[in-house]
C-alpha positions as a Markdown table, in Angstrom:
| # | Residue | x | y | z |
|---|---|---|---|---|
| 1 | Met | 39.9 | 15.5 | 21.0 |
| 2 | Thr | 38.0 | 15.9 | 17.8 |
| 3 | Pro | 39.0 | 14.1 | 14.6 |
| 4 | Glu | 40.2 | 17.4 | 13.1 |
| 5 | Gln | 42.5 | 17.9 | 16.1 |
| 6 | Gln | 43.8 | 14.4 | 15.8 |
| 7 | Arg | 44.6 | 14.9 | 12.1 |
| 8 | Ala | 46.4 | 18.1 | 12.9 |
| 9 | Ala | 48.4 | 16.5 | 15.6 |
| 10 | His | 49.2 | 13.3 | 13.5 |
| 11 | Pro | 49.2 | 14.2 | 9.8 |
| 12 | Leu | 50.3 | 10.7 | 8.7 |
| 13 | Ile | 47.0 | 8.8 | 9.2 |
| 14 | Ser | 46.4 | 5.5 | 7.5 |
| 15 | Thr | 44.4 | 7.0 | 4.6 |
| 16 | Ser | 47.2 | 9.5 | 3.8 |
| 17 | Pro | 49.1 | 8.9 | 0.5 |
| 18 | Gln | 52.4 | 9.5 | 2.4 |
| 19 | Tyr | 51.5 | 6.9 | 5.0 |
| 20 | Gly | 52.7 | 4.0 | 2.7 |
| 21 | Arg | 56.0 | 5.8 | 2.1 |
| 22 | Tyr | 56.3 | 6.4 | 5.8 |
| 23 | Leu | 55.8 | 2.7 | 6.6 |
| 24 | Ala | 58.2 | 1.6 | 3.9 |
| 25 | Ala | 60.9 | 3.9 | 5.2 |
| 26 | Lys | 60.2 | 2.9 | 8.8 |
| 27 | Thr | 60.5 | -0.8 | 7.9 |
| 28 | Ala | 63.7 | -0.2 | 5.9 |
| 29 | Arg | 65.2 | 1.7 | 8.8 |
| 30 | Asp | 64.3 | -1.1 | 11.2 |
| 31 | Ile | 65.9 | -3.7 | 8.9 |
| 32 | Val | 69.1 | -1.7 | 8.5 |
| 33 | Gln | 69.2 | -1.2 | 12.3 |
| 34 | Arg | 68.9 | -4.9 | 13.0 |
| 35 | Ile | 71.6 | -5.7 | 10.5 |
| 36 | Leu | 74.1 | -3.1 | 11.7 |
| 37 | Ser | 73.4 | -3.4 | 15.4 |
| 38 | Pro | 75.8 | -6.4 | 16.0 |
| 39 | Met | 78.5 | -4.7 | 14.0 |
| 40 | Asn | 78.1 | -1.5 | 16.0 |
| 41 | Glu | 78.3 | -3.5 | 19.2 |
| 42 | Ala | 81.5 | -5.3 | 18.0 |
| 43 | Val | 83.2 | -2.0 | 17.0 |
| 44 | Ser | 82.2 | -0.5 | 20.3 |
| 45 | Gly | 83.6 | -3.4 | 22.3 |
| 46 | Tyr | 86.8 | -3.3 | 20.3 |
| 47 | Arg | 87.2 | 0.4 | 20.9 |
| 48 | Asp | 86.5 | 0.0 | 24.6 |
| 49 | Glu | 89.1 | -2.8 | 24.9 |
| 50 | Leu | 91.6 | -0.8 | 22.9 |
| 51 | Asn | 91.1 | 2.2 | 25.2 |
| 52 | Arg | 91.5 | 0.0 | 28.3 |
| 53 | Met | 94.8 | -1.5 | 26.9 |
| 54 | Leu | 96.1 | 2.0 | 26.1 |
| 55 | Asp | 95.3 | 3.3 | 29.5 |
| 56 | Ala | 96.8 | 0.4 | 31.4 |
| 57 | Gln | 100.2 | 0.5 | 33.0 |
| 58 | Ala | 103.1 | -1.0 | 31.0 |
| 59 | Ala | 104.1 | -4.5 | 32.1 |
| 60 | Tyr | 107.9 | -5.1 | 32.0 |
| 61 | Leu | 108.5 | -8.8 | 31.4 |
| 62 | Gly | 112.3 | -8.7 | 31.2 |
| 63 | Pro | 114.8 | -9.9 | 33.8 |
| 64 | Gly | 114.7 | -8.0 | 37.1 |
| 65 | Arg | 113.5 | -8.0 | 40.6 |
């Protein structure tokens, strides 16, 4: 592959003026993802547990046989 074909295939090369913006956006996206990932897992776990409880059979705890 010639350098011209590589540039056409990957327009954001390290000498491009937009490359710095791309790296900054990628870094910011990674930071936000690392911060929000535990919260997403907690919400997902809560939602799964809530669905499991709602789908479960009712347990009657009163007097009876």
